[in-house]
N, C-alpha and C positions, 0 to 999 in steps of 0.2 A: 776773231780777235776777242779777247776777254772784255775789253772796254765796251764793245757793241752789245755783247751779251748782258752785261751789267745794266747798261742804259735800257735795253729792251725789256729787262725785268723790272724797270722802274727805279734802279739804284744809280742815279746820276752822279752821286758823290764818288762811288766806287768807280764808275765809268771814267770820271775825270782823272782819278788817281791813275788808272791804267793808261789813259791817253798821255798824261804828263810823263809817266814812266817811259812810254814809247818815244816821246819827244826828247827826253834826256839821252836816249840812245841814238836817235836820228832827229835832230832839230828841224830837218826839212821834210819830214814825213807828211805828205799831203793828206793821207787818210787820218792821221792823228790830229793835224791842224783842223781839218774839217770836223772831226768828231768833237773836239773841244768847242769849236764855234757853234755847232748845232746844239750842244748841251746849253751853252749860254743863251742861245736864241729861245730854246724851250723854257728856260728859267726866266725869260723876260729880261735878260741882260744883254741886249744887242750891242751896246757900246763896247762891252768886253769881247764880244764875238768879232768885232771889226778887225782888230789886230791879227787874229789868227786867220781870218778870211784873206786879208791882204797878203799875209806870208804865203798862204796856199796859192793865191793868185799869182804871186811872183814866180812860183814854180811852174804853174800851168796857166798862163795868162788868158787863154781862150776857151777854157773848159766851161761849158754852160752851167753845170751844177755849182761850181765856185761862183760864177757870176751871178746866178740866180740868188744864192744865199747872200752874197755881198749886197746885191740890190735890195733884198728883203731887210737886211740889217740896217742899211742906210734909211730905208723907209721907216722902220721902226724907231729909229733915232730922230725922226722929223728932218732928215737930210734929203729932202725930196729931189733937189736938183741933182745930187750925186746918184740917187737911186735911178732917175731917168737916164743919166749918162750911161749907167751900167746896163740897164734894160736895152738901150739902143746898141750897146756893144754885143749883147746877147744875139740880137737880131742879125748882126753882121757876121756872127759865127756859124749860124745855122742855115 
């Protein structure tokens, strides 16, 4: 995927453009939703990542990678209670 290559090369702006293009084609693309969220987390904008992580989680509610990223974003937003709830949910899935 072009978005991952751009991000891996350090060009998060171009990576986001590719992820958003993918989401225009398929708004439910879990890979694109996670990609956008991970860029926002790397850019220290976890609040923006939350909506993408929630959408990805709605598609795959028990996927540990999504839950881990969601818990991390909640923690980074000082929403500790929600982070703990998600961490407990991870434990129930593995």
